[in-house]
Backbone as CSV, one residue per row, in Angstrom:
resi,resn,N_x,N_y,N_z,CA_x,CA_y,CA_z,C_x,C_y,C_z
1,MET,-43.784,158.288,114.646,-42.943,157.384,115.436,-43.834,156.619,116.412
2,PRO,-43.608,155.312,116.565,-44.524,154.489,117.371,-44.350,154.684,118.876
3,CYS,-44.663,155.886,119.374,-44.637,156.159,120.814,-46.038,156.203,121.385
4,ARG,-47.019,155.876,120.571,-48.412,155.973,121.016,-48.705,155.011,122.165
5,TYR,-47.921,153.926,122.273,-48.143,152.992,123.380,-47.880,153.678,124.713
6,TYR,-46.840,154.498,124.773,-46.552,155.245,126.001,-47.620,156.310,126.238
7,ASP,-48.087,156.951,125.156,-49.170,157.937,125.291,-50.392,157.300,125.940
8,ASP,-50.816,156.171,125.395,-52.034,155.501,125.877,-51.889,155.042,127.325
9,LEU,-50.691,154.563,127.684,-50.484,154.082,129.056,-50.556,155.226,130.066
10,ILE,-49.987,156.371,129.733,-50.033,157.517,130.644,-51.465,158.016,130.803
11,ILE,-52.193,158.114,129.691,-53.590,158.563,129.757,-54.422,157.601,130.610
12,ALA,-54.244,156.288,130.383,-55.004,155.291,131.144,-54.673,155.360,132.626
13,LYS,-53.401,155.600,132.959,-53.003,155.689,134.367,-53.653,156.901,135.039
14,LEU,-53.642,158.039,134.362,-54.247,159.250,134.934,-55.755,159.076,135.137
15,LYS,-56.414,158.446,134.175,-57.861,158.265,134.285,-58.227,157.297,135.409
16,ARG,-57.378,156.312,135.662,-57.665,155.366,136.758,-57.636,156.044,138.109
17,TRP,-56.898,157.129,138.232,-56.781,157.822,139.511,-57.934,158.776,139.779
18,LEU,-58.785,158.987,138.790,-59.892,159.928,138.982,-61.080,159.237,139.639
19,PRO,-61.780,159.910,140.516,-63.015,159.349,141.079,-64.048,159.115,139.976
20,ASP,-64.984,158.230,140.246,-65.986,157.862,139.235,-66.785,159.063,138.743
21,LYS,-67.117,159.962,139.618,-67.962,161.100,139.247,-67.159,162.391,139.089
22,SER,-65.875,162.260,138.803,-65.039,163.447,138.658,-65.365,164.179,137.354
23,ASN,-65.336,165.507,137.414,-65.568,166.315,136.214,-64.261,166.720,135.538
24,LEU,-63.153,166.163,136.015,-61.842,166.459,135.440,-61.625,165.613,134.188
25,ARG,-61.388,166.262,133.070,-61.148,165.562,131.811,-59.648,165.426,131.566
26,VAL,-59.267,164.343,130.884,-57.868,164.125,130.511,-57.796,164.080,128.992
27,LEU,-57.014,164.989,128.410,-56.908,165.094,126.962,-55.646,164.398,126.474
28,LYS,-55.776,163.632,125.415,-54.645,162.940,124.811,-53.744,163.937,124.093
29,PRO,-52.504,163.514,123.752,-51.599,164.446,123.050,-52.169,165.007,121.755
30,ASP,-52.884,164.210,120.976,-53.438,164.751,119.730,-54.561,165.744,120.014
31,GLU,-55.298,165.538,121.113,-56.331,166.505,121.508,-55.705,167.773,122.089
32,SER,-54.590,167.621,122.787,-53.918,168.784,123.369,-53.395,169.729,122.296
33,LYS,-52.957,169.166,121.171,-52.462,169.997,120.077,-53.572,170.879,119.504
34,ARG,-54.816,170.400,119.595,-55.948,171.131,119.035,-56.609,172.065,120.049
35,LEU,-56.019,172.158,121.210,-56.677,172.867,122.306,-56.966,174.331,121.963
36,PHE,-55.993,175.010,121.363,-56.166,176.426,121.018,-56.148,176.631,119.501
37,GLU,-56.556,175.572,118.763,-56.610,175.673,117.312,-58.051,175.657,116.839
38,LEU,-58.323,176.343,115.755,-59.623,176.289,115.095,-59.454,175.555,113.781
39,THR,-60.256,174.533,113.543,-60.172,173.768,112.302,-61.513,173.827,111.594
40,ALA,-61.507,173.316,110.374,-62.726,173.376,109.565,-63.739,172.313,109.968
41,ASP,-63.347,171.406,110.815,-64.233,170.325,111.233,-65.012,170.764,112.477
42,ASP,-66.260,171.094,112.304,-67.064,171.576,113.436,-67.316,170.486,114.465
43,ASN,-67.347,169.234,114.003,-67.630,168.133,114.924,-66.453,167.844,115.840
44,ALA,-65.237,168.116,115.353,-64.050,167.802,116.144,-63.779,168.846,117.209
45,ASP,-64.119,170.089,116.944,-63.849,171.165,117.894,-65.038,171.349,118.826
46,GLY,-64.770,171.172,120.093,-65.826,171.364,121.078,-65.343,172.286,122.183
47,GLU,-66.253,172.711,123.034,-65.888,173.606,124.124,-65.303,172.801,125.269
48,PHE,-64.129,173.215,125.743,-63.491,172.547,126.857,-63.874,173.266,128.146
49,LYS,-64.396,172.516,129.074,-64.832,173.084,130.342,-63.799,172.777,131.408
50,LEU,-63.518,173.753,132.238,-62.583,173.580,133.337,-63.224,172.729,134.430
51,PRO,-62.411,171.911,135.139,-60.960,171.709,134.985,-60.661,170.573,133.991
52,PHE,-59.422,170.563,133.473,-58.992,169.443,132.628,-57.470,169.375,132.629
53,ILE,-56.959,168.203,132.231,-55.516,167.981,132.092,-55.216,167.732,130.621
54,ALA,-54.265,168.465,130.070,-53.834,168.281,128.688,-52.451,167.641,128.699
55,VAL,-52.361,166.403,128.195,-51.081,165.687,128.123,-50.475,165.922,126.749
56,SER,-49.257,166.418,126.712,-48.572,166.652,125.437,-47.187,166.021,125.478
57,ARG,-46.767,165.507,124.321,-45.431,164.913,124.193,-44.518,165.892,123.466
58,ASN,-43.288,166.011,123.940,-42.337,166.907,123.284,-42.141,166.513,121.826
59,ASN,-41.911,167.518,120.988,-41.751,167.242,119.558,-40.495,166.435,119.252
60,ASP,-39.447,166.637,120.038,-38.175,165.941,119.803,-38.098,164.685,120.667
61,ILE,-37.755,163.571,120.026,-37.510,162.310,120.732,-36.051,161.948,120.509
62,GLU,-35.301,161.861,121.596,-33.861,161.641,121.497,-33.546,160.154,121.397
63,LEU,-32.733,159.791,120.395,-32.222,158.430,120.290,-30.973,158.331,121.152
64,LEU,-31.011,157.515,122.187,-29.864,157.371,123.073,-28.770,156.524,122.457
65,SER,-29.096,155.801,121.409,-28.108,155.021,120.663,-28.617,154.894,119.232
66,ASN,-27.706,155.059,118.270,-28.103,154.887,116.874,-27.795,153.493,116.360
67,ILE,-27.607,152.563,117.288,-27.374,151.152,116.967,-28.424,150.329,117.703
68,LYS,-29.023,149.384,117.009,-30.022,148.544,117.672,-29.358,147.636,118.696
69,ASN,-30.055,147.385,119.784,-29.585,146.484,120.838,-30.409,145.211,120.822
70,LEU,-29.767,144.109,121.095,-30.434,142.809,121.105,-30.838,142.477,122.531
71,LYS,-32.160,142.372,122.760,-32.666,142.038,124.099,-32.803,140.539,124.299
72,SER,-32.973,139.796,123.206,-32.998,138.340,123.318,-31.562,137.828,123.257
73,PHE,-31.337,136.619,123.736,-29.990,136.073,123.799,-30.059,134.562,123.725
74,ASP,-28.912,133.942,123.571,-28.845,132.487,123.477,-29.363,131.862,124.777
75,GLY,-30.364,131.053,124.666,-30.995,130.443,125.834,-32.356,131.033,126.130
76,LEU,-32.631,132.231,125.599,-33.962,132.836,125.753,-34.782,132.531,124.506
77,ARG,-35.863,131.812,124.673,-36.716,131.443,123.545,-38.014,132.220,123.648
78,LEU,-38.281,133.072,122.660,-39.500,133.862,122.647,-40.568,133.138,121.844
79,TYR,-41.790,133.117,122.362,-42.899,132.434,121.700,-44.011,133.428,121.389
80,THR,-44.652,133.239,120.242,-45.854,134.005,119.945,-47.025,133.389,120.709
81,GLU,-48.137,134.100,120.751,-49.316,133.592,121.449,-49.819,132.293,120.808
82,GLU,-49.748,132.234,119.467,-50.201,131.017,118.773,-49.331,129.830,119.134
83,GLU,-48.019,130.044,119.165,-47.108,128.945,119.501,-47.289,128.502,120.948
84,LYS,-47.496,129.450,121.853,-47.747,129.085,123.250,-48.992,128.226,123.377
85,ALA,-50.057,128.625,122.657,-51.315,127.874,122.729,-51.140,126.456,122.188
86,LEU,-50.387,126.313,121.090,-50.172,124.983,120.512,-49.351,124.096,121.447
87,ARG,-48.350,124.672,122.085,-47.527,123.891,123.013,-48.336,123.446,124.230
88,GLU,-49.168,124.321,124.735,-50.019,123.940,125.871,-51.019,122.863,125.463
89,LYS,-51.535,122.978,124.237,-52.486,121.989,123.745,-51.821,120.635,123.558
90,ALA,-50.600,120.639,123.022,-49.873,119.388,122.796,-49.555,118.681,124.105
91,ALA,-49.291,119.461,125.162,-48.958,118.869,126.460,-50.140,118.120,127.071
92,LYS,-51.363,118.482,126.663,-52.555,117.853,127.229,-53.065,116.672,126.388
93,LEU,-52.510,116.491,125.189,-52.995,115.456,124.286,-52.030,114.284,124.235
94,SER,-52.454,113.246,123.546,-51.613,112.068,123.343,-52.020,111.393,122.040
95,GLY,-51.153,110.500,121.579,-51.469,109.728,120.375,-51.482,110.580,119.111
96,LYS,-52.421,110.245,118.206,-52.490,110.925,116.910,-52.844,112.396,117.042
97,GLU,-53.698,112.717,118.017,-54.071,114.123,118.208,-52.848,114.965,118.554
98,LYS,-51.963,114.414,119.389,-50.751,115.138,119.756,-49.825,115.281,118.560
99,GLU,-49.731,114.230,117.738,-48.878,114.281,116.542,-49.345,115.364,115.576
100,GLU,-50.660,115.520,115.443,-51.190,116.550,114.544,-50.829,117.957,115.038
101,VAL,-50.903,118.163,116.351,-50.540,119.464,116.904,-49.040,119.718,116.752
102,LEU,-48.234,118.658,116.936,-46.787,118.808,116.792,-46.403,119.145,115.354
103,LYS,-47.178,118.632,114.395,-46.926,118.989,112.997,-47.178,120.475,112.755
104,GLN,-48.190,121.003,113.430,-48.464,122.443,113.303,-47.332,123.286,113.906
105,LEU,-46.637,122.718,114.884,-45.533,123.441,115.522,-44.252,123.409,114.700
106,GLU,-44.208,122.537,113.691,-42.980,122.392,112.920,-42.572,123.683,112.217
107,LYS,-43.536,124.503,111.843,-43.205,125.740,111.126,-42.419,126.715,111.998
108,TYR,-42.472,126.527,113.339,-41.737,127.414,114.226,-40.320,126.928,114.500
109,THR,-40.006,125.682,114.118,-38.683,125.133,114.430,-37.590,125.721,113.552
110,ASN,-37.949,126.250,112.378,-36.954,126.786,111.458,-36.753,128.292,111.596
111,GLN,-37.436,128.915,112.549,-37.298,130.352,112.732,-37.436,130.719,114.209
112,THR,-36.832,131.819,114.565,-36.822,132.277,115.958,-37.221,133.744,116.004
113,LEU,-38.002,134.094,117.004,-38.414,135.480,117.207,-37.289,136.220,117.926
114,VAL,-36.805,137.299,117.304,-35.686,138.066,117.847,-36.206,139.406,118.374
115,PHE,-35.700,139.814,119.536,-36.173,141.015,120.223,-35.108,142.108,120.097
116,ASN,-35.345,143.086,119.198,-34.417,144.199,118.992,-35.028,145.490,119.531
117,VAL,-34.183,146.359,120.084,-34.672,147.631,120.626,-33.690,148.747,120.287
118,ILE,-34.210,149.984,120.275,-33.397,151.195,120.209,-33.811,152.059,121.402
119,PRO,-32.897,152.366,122.311,-33.257,153.174,123.488,-33.543,154.623,123.098
120,ILE,-34.596,155.180,123.672,-35.003,156.556,123.365,-35.344,157.292,124.659
121,ARG,-35.388,158.617,124.568,-35.826,159.446,125.690,-37.079,160.207,125.270
122,ILE,-38.182,160.007,126.020,-39.448,160.675,125.735,-39.814,161.542,126.935
123,GLN,-40.229,162.770,126.660,-40.656,163.680,127.725,-42.076,164.172,127.451
124,TYR,-42.836,164.313,128.534,-44.229,164.757,128.457,-44.433,165.979,129.346
125,ASN,-45.452,166.750,128.996,-45.931,167.829,129.856,-47.366,167.524,130.272
126,LEU,-47.626,167.613,131.578,-48.987,167.511,132.097,-49.436,168.928,132.462
127,ASP,-50.265,169.524,131.620,-50.778,170.867,131.862,-52.133,170.753,132.540
128,ILE,-52.209,171.218,133.790,-53.442,171.143,134.571,-54.119,172.515,134.532
129,TYR,-55.336,172.559,133.985,-56.101,173.810,133.860,-57.228,173.803,134.890
130,THR,-57.307,174.862,135.680,-58.403,175.017,136.645,-58.857,176.477,136.650
131,LYS,-59.966,176.704,137.334,-60.494,178.068,137.440,-59.808,178.853,138.548
132,THR,-59.565,178.205,139.672,-58.990,178.909,140.828,-57.648,178.303,141.208
133,MET,-56.842,179.074,141.919,-55.542,178.595,142.374,-55.680,177.543,143.460
134,ASP,-56.697,177.658,144.315,-56.897,176.659,145.367,-57.157,175.285,144.759
135,GLU,-58.008,175.256,143.750,-58.293,173.998,143.057,-57.031,173.472,142.385
136,MET,-56.226,174.368,141.804,-54.981,173.985,141.150,-54.008,173.340,142.143
137,ASP,-53.838,173.977,143.291,-52.900,173.454,144.293,-53.258,172.030,144.696
138,GLU,-54.555,171.766,144.853,-54.984,170.434,145.284,-54.715,169.388,144.204
139,TYR,-55.006,169.717,142.948,-54.752,168.760,141.858,-53.258,168.484,141.697
140,VAL,-52.433,169.524,141.779,-50.984,169.339,141.627,-50.451,168.456,142.742
141,ARG,-50.886,168.710,143.965,-50.429,167.906,145.104,-50.787,166.434,144.914
142,GLN,-52.046,166.164,144.553,-52.497,164.779,144.416,-51.756,164.046,143.299
143,PHE,-51.595,164.701,142.152,-50.965,164.016,141.017,-49.460,163.833,141.221
144,LEU,-48.817,164.734,141.918,-47.396,164.538,142.205,-47.179,163.298,143.066
145,PHE,-47.986,163.148,144.114,-47.853,161.967,144.960,-48.175,160.687,144.174
146,LYS,-49.218,160.733,143.347,-49.588,159.556,142.566,-48.483,159.157,141.600
147,LEU,-47.913,160.120,140.898,-46.886,159.830,139.898,-45.595,159.325,140.540
148,ILE,-45.229,159.897,141.672,-43.986,159.483,142.332,-44.141,158.105,142.976
149,ASN,-45.310,157.828,143.544,-45.521,156.537,144.219,-45.902,155.405,143.273
150,ASN,-46.354,155.744,142.069,-46.800,154.716,141.113,-46.190,154.992,139.733
151,PRO,-44.872,154.779,139.585,-44.206,155.175,138.338,-44.218,154.124,137.225
152,VAL,-44.676,152.923,137.507,-44.476,151.805,136.569,-45.458,151.866,135.394
153,LEU,-44.907,151.658,134.194,-45.716,151.496,132.975,-45.413,150.123,132.389
154,LYS,-46.445,149.353,132.163,-46.283,148.018,131.587,-46.663,148.072,130.108
155,VAL,-45.647,147.990,129.251,-45.844,148.119,127.806,-46.009,146.723,127.206
156,GLU,-47.138,146.469,126.569,-47.365,145.207,125.864,-47.037,145.420,124.389
157,ILE,-46.048,144.678,123.901,-45.555,144.857,122.532,-46.379,143.974,121.600
158,PRO,-47.073,144.545,120.633,-48.015,143.766,119.827,-47.425,143.125,118.576
159,TYR,-46.165,143.416,118.240,-45.627,142.984,116.958,-45.532,141.457,116.874
160,ASN,-45.902,140.930,115.708,-45.863,139.490,115.435,-46.639,138.680,116.468
161,ASN,-47.677,139.312,117.038,-48.533,138.612,117.994,-47.725,138.014,119.148
162,SER,-46.725,138.758,119.595,-45.811,138.207,120.599,-46.313,138.386,122.028
163,ALA,-47.033,139.490,122.287,-47.548,139.790,123.630,-46.442,139.816,124.676
164,ILE,-45.258,140.263,124.288,-44.150,140.428,125.227,-44.339,141.740,125.986
165,CYS,-44.035,141.728,127.266,-44.221,142.905,128.109,-42.870,143.527,128.461
166,HIS,-42.854,144.841,128.473,-41.659,145.587,128.884,-42.074,146.572,129.970
167,ILE,-41.244,146.693,130.989,-41.531,147.583,132.106,-40.710,148.872,131.959
168,ALA,-41.404,150.010,131.912,-40.768,151.326,131.904,-41.236,152.090,133.141
169,ASN,-40.604,153.208,133.408,-40.916,153.983,134.611,-41.058,155.466,134.284
170,ILE,-42.000,156.104,134.982,-42.188,157.545,134.859,-41.315,158.242,135.895
171,ARG,-40.568,159.241,135.453,-39.784,160.057,136.386,-40.295,161.492,136.319
172,VAL,-40.663,162.032,137.466,-41.115,163.422,137.540,-39.892,164.318,137.600
173,LEU,-39.782,165.243,136.645,-38.651,166.172,136.639,-38.798,167.195,137.768
174,ASN,-37.707,167.876,138.079,-37.618,168.627,139.332,-38.483,169.879,139.393
175,THR,-38.836,170.442,138.247,-39.520,171.739,138.255,-40.988,171.603,137.894
176,VAL,-41.859,172.148,138.741,-43.285,172.295,138.447,-43.532,173.788,138.253
177,SER,-44.029,174.171,137.076,-44.075,175.587,136.705,-45.496,176.116,136.624
178,ASP,-45.652,177.365,137.022,-46.900,178.102,136.802,-46.813,178.704,135.400
179,THR,-47.558,178.139,134.472,-47.516,178.581,133.074,-48.837,179.222,132.675
180,SER,-49.451,179.923,133.596,-50.752,180.540,133.331,-50.646,181.711,132.362
181,ALA,-49.522,182.419,132.399,-49.387,183.650,131.594,-49.030,183.298,130.154
182,ILE,-50.012,182.793,129.409,-49.815,182.465,128.003,-50.689,183.384,127.160
183,SER,-50.345,183.491,125.903,-51.049,184.429,125.024,-52.511,184.050,124.820
184,GLU,-52.834,182.771,124.994,-54.215,182.331,124.780,-55.156,182.784,125.905
185,ARG,-54.590,183.181,127.050,-55.437,183.667,128.147,-55.810,185.124,127.862
186,ILE,-57.102,185.359,127.669,-57.569,186.686,127.251,-57.459,187.695,128.382
187,PHE,-57.813,187.290,129.612,-57.752,188.221,130.740,-57.262,187.453,131.970
188,SER,-56.713,188.175,132.914,-56.181,187.580,134.141,-57.314,186.928,134.934
189,GLY,-57.046,185.703,135.414,-58.063,184.982,136.179,-58.997,184.154,135.312
190,GLN,-58.800,184.174,133.981,-59.655,183.352,133.117,-59.461,181.877,133.424
191,PHE,-58.207,181.477,133.621,-57.896,180.112,134.070,-56.479,180.124,134.645
192,SER,-56.174,179.094,135.426,-54.826,178.896,135.952,-54.264,177.606,135.346
193,ARG,-52.967,177.618,135.080,-52.342,176.420,134.501,-51.000,176.169,135.176
194,TYR,-50.836,174.931,135.617,-49.546,174.470,136.131,-49.079,173.308,135.259
195,THR,-47.749,173.220,135.063,-47.175,172.194,134.193,-46.250,171.287,134.993
196,ILE,-46.528,169.991,134.934,-45.659,168.966,135.524,-44.926,168.277,134.372
197,GLN,-43.602,168.248,134.450,-42.798,167.632,133.396,-42.437,166.205,133.772
198,LEU,-42.599,165.297,132.802,-42.329,163.877,133.023,-41.332,163.366,131.993
199,GLU,-40.604,162.335,132.377,-39.704,161.641,131.449,-39.903,160.142,131.619
200,ILE,-39.946,159.411,130.491,-40.094,157.954,130.541,-38.711,157.328,130.546
201,GLN,-38.377,156.662,131.628,-37.109,155.943,131.715,-37.270,154.536,131.161
202,ASP,-36.192,154.004,130.600,-36.198,152.660,129.993,-37.196,152.579,128.847
203,ALA,-37.293,153.638,128.067,-38.179,153.630,126.905,-37.403,153.139,125.683
204,PHE,-38.084,152.368,124.847,-37.445,151.802,123.662,-38.383,151.862,122.469
205,LEU,-37.782,151.834,121.279,-38.499,151.445,120.074,-38.268,149.953,119.890
206,PHE,-39.317,149.217,119.533,-39.245,147.763,119.517,-39.341,147.207,118.101
207,SER,-38.662,146.078,117.904,-38.771,145.320,116.664,-38.647,143.845,117.016
208,LEU,-39.591,143.033,116.524,-39.562,141.597,116.787,-39.683,140.830,115.470
209,PRO,-38.598,140.770,114.698,-38.644,140.011,113.440,-38.348,138.534,113.668
210,TYR,-38.723,137.729,112.685,-38.349,136.320,112.685,-37.020,136.163,111.961
211,LYS,-36.124,135.364,112.525,-34.858,135.049,111.895,-34.774,133.540,111.668
212,LYS,-34.213,133.174,110.511,-34.093,131.759,110.187,-33.059,131.105,111.082
213,ASN,-33.358,129.892,111.527,-32.432,129.139,112.366,-31.402,128.425,111.496
214,TRP,-30.165,128.411,111.955,-29.093,127.697,111.272,-28.571,126.609,112.212
215,LYS,-28.209,125.481,111.636,-27.715,124.359,112.436,-26.251,124.090,112.098
216,LEU,-25.476,123.783,113.109,-24.081,123.398,112.946,-23.934,121.939,113.326
217,TYR,-23.266,121.179,112.483,-23.070,119.758,112.726,-21.597,119.497,113.021
218,ALA,-21.337,118.710,114.041,-19.969,118.355,114.403,-19.497,117.188,113.541
219,THR,-18.248,117.249,113.078,-17.658,116.166,112.285,-16.287,115.831,112.843
220,ASP,-15.855,114.606,112.586,-14.511,114.196,113.003,-13.474,114.763,112.048
221,THR,-12.406,115.312,112.574,-11.358,115.920,111.765,-10.029,115.255,112.085
222,ASP,-9.335,114.823,111.023,-8.011,114.216,111.196,-6.935,115.241,110.912
223,LEU,-5.885,115.250,111.734,-4.738,116.104,111.500,-3.753,115.359,110.617
224,LEU,-3.328,115.987,109.535,-2.459,115.329,108.557,-1.013,115.765,108.754
225,ASP,-0.102,114.801,108.717,1.312,115.173,108.671,1.703,115.454,107.218
226,GLU,2.949,115.767,106.965,3.377,116.185,105.632,3.150,115.112,104.586
227,ASP,3.434,113.836,104.921,3.250,112.754,103.955,1.774,112.557,103.638
228,GLU,0.931,112.604,104.670,-0.501,112.430,104.459,-1.077,113.601,103.680
229,LYS,-0.529,114.805,103.890,-0.998,115.987,103.170,-0.742,115.853,101.680
230,SER,0.435,115.365,101.300,0.747,115.193,99.879,-0.142,114.130,99.254
231,CYS,-0.458,113.084,100.025,-1.347,112.032,99.533,-2.756,112.578,99.324
232,PHE,-3.210,113.427,100.265,-4.540,114.038,100.167,-4.628,114.945,98.941
233,GLU,-3.574,115.761,98.697,-3.578,116.654,97.542,-3.599,115.867,96.245
234,LEU,-2.940,114.713,96.219,-2.942,113.863,95.033,-4.333,113.319,94.744
235,GLU,-5.049,112.882,95.777,-6.399,112.351,95.601,-7.349,113.430,95.087
236,VAL,-7.201,114.679,95.611,-8.055,115.782,95.154,-7.784,116.093,93.697
237,SER,-6.515,116.141,93.297,-6.177,116.439,91.907,-6.694,115.364,90.967
238,LYS,-6.658,114.092,91.388,-7.202,113.015,90.556,-8.705,113.182,90.382
239,THR,-9.381,113.532,91.452,-10.836,113.710,91.387,-11.204,114.829,90.424
240,ILE,-10.458,115.939,90.473,-10.740,117.078,89.590,-10.451,116.715,88.141
241,SER,-9.337,116.025,87.893,-8.960,115.692,86.513,-9.933,114.706,85.883
242,GLN,-10.516,113.808,86.679,-11.445,112.817,86.140,-12.815,113.408,85.838
243,SER,-13.305,114.292,86.686,-14.668,114.811,86.505,-14.710,116.154,85.824
244,GLY,-13.582,116.881,85.872,-13.575,118.230,85.311,-14.211,119.254,86.225
245,GLU,-14.726,118.824,87.366,-15.356,119.721,88.322,-14.811,119.440,89.714
246,ILE,-14.898,120.443,90.564,-14.483,120.254,91.957,-15.644,119.667,92.721
247,GLU,-15.481,118.495,93.241,-16.552,117.845,93.994,-16.511,118.320,95.443
248,PRO,-17.654,118.228,96.141,-17.647,118.579,97.569,-16.645,117.749,98.337
249,LEU,-16.059,118.333,99.365,-15.045,117.621,100.140,-15.581,116.366,100.803
250,ASP,-16.924,116.337,101.056,-17.492,115.144,101.670,-17.344,113.931,100.771
251,ASP,-17.253,114.185,99.442,-17.170,113.067,98.492,-15.738,112.644,98.198
252,VAL,-14.740,113.403,98.699,-13.341,113.051,98.449,-12.924,111.946,99.405
253,ILE,-12.281,110.913,98.869,-11.874,109.763,99.689,-10.490,110.043,100.256
254,PHE,-10.401,109.987,101.564,-9.106,110.172,102.222,-8.426,108.798,102.284
255,LYS,-7.210,108.723,101.756,-6.462,107.471,101.769,-5.081,107.713,102.356
256,LYS,-4.656,106.797,103.150,-3.298,106.864,103.691,-2.365,106.070,102.793
257,GLU,-1.181,106.632,102.535,-0.204,105.931,101.722,0.462,104.854,102.558
258,ASP,0.484,103.647,102.004,1.118,102.524,102.715,2.622,102.594,102.428
259,LYS,3.413,102.986,103.410,4.841,103.171,103.211,5.571,101.857,103.013
260,ASN,4.934,100.758,103.338,5.591,99.455,103.191,5.583,98.971,101.753
261,GLN,4.723,99.594,100.910,4.645,99.160,99.518,5.757,99.800,98.690
């Protein structure tokens, strides 16, 4: 499921908060899964040195709606990066050069970029591993303040080269747990682990397909009374009997019966 954008944003945010010479490592969700696993790939498995943070995403992702929602609407025109560049270029040119750029833009006039979403709920665990409890307390305190004061995630949606941005928010759940007593800890005091639970608010799955544009043309319409209606039906029947086929209504001649004749 394409939630890796949220994974990458959380990892990048945590790393930005670390001092330049910090020895604290931040592990991605795929690395966290391998934390206590042994695999046949010797190059992939390395020794993890304390302290470090292991970010993991819950296995279940809840769909808050099983119907897609439309984020674009009538009056909102979404542009791809290529179309934006061509429009900016056309605004600076004139004459034949501008006409050539406008011809390149013609391919976008028959289609529109549509923004569809499905709302989801994603939850993460931040497992902080340290050697001592004093070190643990300090890391938990600092990251709680950072997460609560800086909750914004700016998601750049890459589909169809749209570069549309969506703003989501991190919410820290109420319980911070001491999860040191796990089976992987061989002896007491080997390491300490605290878990901070997070939830991404306003999270979505995104889709940006192109849809063909349809045009509606206004035409003049006459209201027919009973006499005019019978005259119209007569003209249609004559047209069908002469050609053997039903012609488009645009080709049918509307005639009024002259009652004076």
